[in-house]
C-alpha positions in Angstrom: -62.7 -27.0 -17.2 -64.7 -29.8 -15.6 -65.3 -28.1 -12.3 -66.6 -25.0 -14.1 -69.8 -26.9 -14.8 -70.5 -27.3 -11.1 -73.2 -25.1 -9.5 -75.8 -25.1 -6.8 -77.9 -27.7 -8.6 -75.1 -29.8 -10.1 -72.3 -31.6 -8.4 -69.4 -32.7 -10.6 -67.1 -35.3 -9.1 -63.7 -35.9 -10.7 -62.0 -39.1 -9.6 -58.3 -40.0 -10.0 -57.4 -37.5 -12.6 -53.9 -37.5 -11.1 -53.6 -41.2 -11.8 -52.8 -40.3 -15.4 -49.3 -39.1 -16.2 -50.4 -36.4 -18.7 -46.8 -35.5 -19.5 -46.5 -38.9 -21.3 -49.6 -38.4 -23.4 -49.4 -37.1 -26.9 -50.7 -33.6 -27.4 -53.3 -34.6 -29.9 -54.7 -37.3 -27.5 -54.8 -34.7 -24.7 -56.7 -32.3 -27.0 -59.2 -35.1 -28.0 -59.7 -35.9 -24.3 -60.4 -32.3 -23.6 -62.8 -31.9 -26.5 -64.7 -35.1 -25.7 -65.1 -34.2 -22.1 -66.2 -30.7 -23.0 -68.9 -32.1 -25.4 -70.1 -34.5 -22.7 -70.3 -31.7 -20.1 -72.2 -29.4 -22.5 -74.7 -32.1 -23.4 -75.2 -32.9 -19.7 -75.8 -29.2 -18.9 -78.1 -28.6 -21.8 -80.1 -31.8 -21.9 -79.8 -34.2 -18.9 -81.3 -32.3 -15.9 -78.6 -34.1 -13.9 -77.8 -33.2 -10.3 -74.6 -35.3 -10.2 -72.0 -36.1 -12.8 -68.9 -38.3 -12.2 -65.8 -38.5 -14.3 -63.4 -41.3 -13.3 -59.9 -41.6 -14.8 -57.7 -44.7 -14.8 -54.4 -45.4 -16.5 -52.1 -48.3 -17.2 -48.8 -48.3 -19.0 -50.6 -48.9 -22.3 -54.0 -47.3 -22.0 -56.0 -44.4 -20.6 -59.7 -45.1 -19.6 -62.2 -42.5 -18.7 -65.7 -43.2 -17.4 -68.5 -40.6 -17.4 -71.9 -41.0 -15.7 -74.7 -38.8 -14.6 -78.0 -39.1 -12.9 -80.0 -37.2 -15.5 -83.0 -38.2 -17.6 -81.0 -40.3 -20.0 -81.5 -40.6 -23.7 -84.4 -42.0 -25.7 -83.7 -45.7 -26.5 -82.4 -46.1 -30.1 -81.5 -42.4 -30.6 -78.1 -42.5 -29.0 -75.2 -41.3 -31.1 -76.5 -39.7 -34.2 -76.7 -36.1 -33.0 -73.8 -33.9 -34.2 -72.0 -33.5 -30.8 -72.0 -37.1 -29.9 -71.1 -38.1 -33.5 -68.1 -35.8 -33.1 -67.2 -37.5 -29.9 -67.2 -40.9 -31.6 -65.2 -39.6 -34.5 -62.6 -38.0 -32.2 -62.1 -41.2 -30.2 -61.8 -43.2 -33.4 -59.1 -40.8 -34.7 -56.8 -41.7 -31.9 -57.5 -45.5 -32.2 -59.7 -45.4 -29.1 -63.0 -47.1 -28.1 -66.3 -45.6 -27.0 -68.9 -47.6 -25.2 -72.4 -46.2 -24.3 -74.4 -47.8 -21.5 -77.7 -45.9 -21.7 -80.7 -46.7 -19.6 -83.9 -44.6 -20.3 -84.6 -42.3 -17.3 -81.5 -43.6 -15.5 -78.9 -41.2 -16.7 -76.1 -41.7 -19.1 -73.0 -43.9 -18.6 -70.2 -44.1 -21.1 -66.5 -45.0 -21.1 -63.8 -44.2 -23.6 -60.2 -45.3 -23.7 -57.2 -45.1 -26.0 -53.7 -46.4 -26.2 -51.0 -44.3 -24.6 
């Protein structure tokens, strides 16, 4: 799904997705991960004007961590999460006892990470 967003003007790098043992992850958590990444990619394609997006996966015995970043136009300061799509992302992550952290710099793209217990 992630590589489908790549085209001539956008490069999508996926790092260490194989570091996660997806067979050990609950089906609901896999679905949440899919939906969250899908929403991030849709937002990036519709709004960011990015030419590069990076999704980096890491895993320990107890936690999955996923970092997303792009080099797009960023988000206006103070108007971060309250749109429907990003609110849904936050709600989905909370539903699996996860955490979501935004690191947003105006005109410097979007960076966020989310993680949840295995």
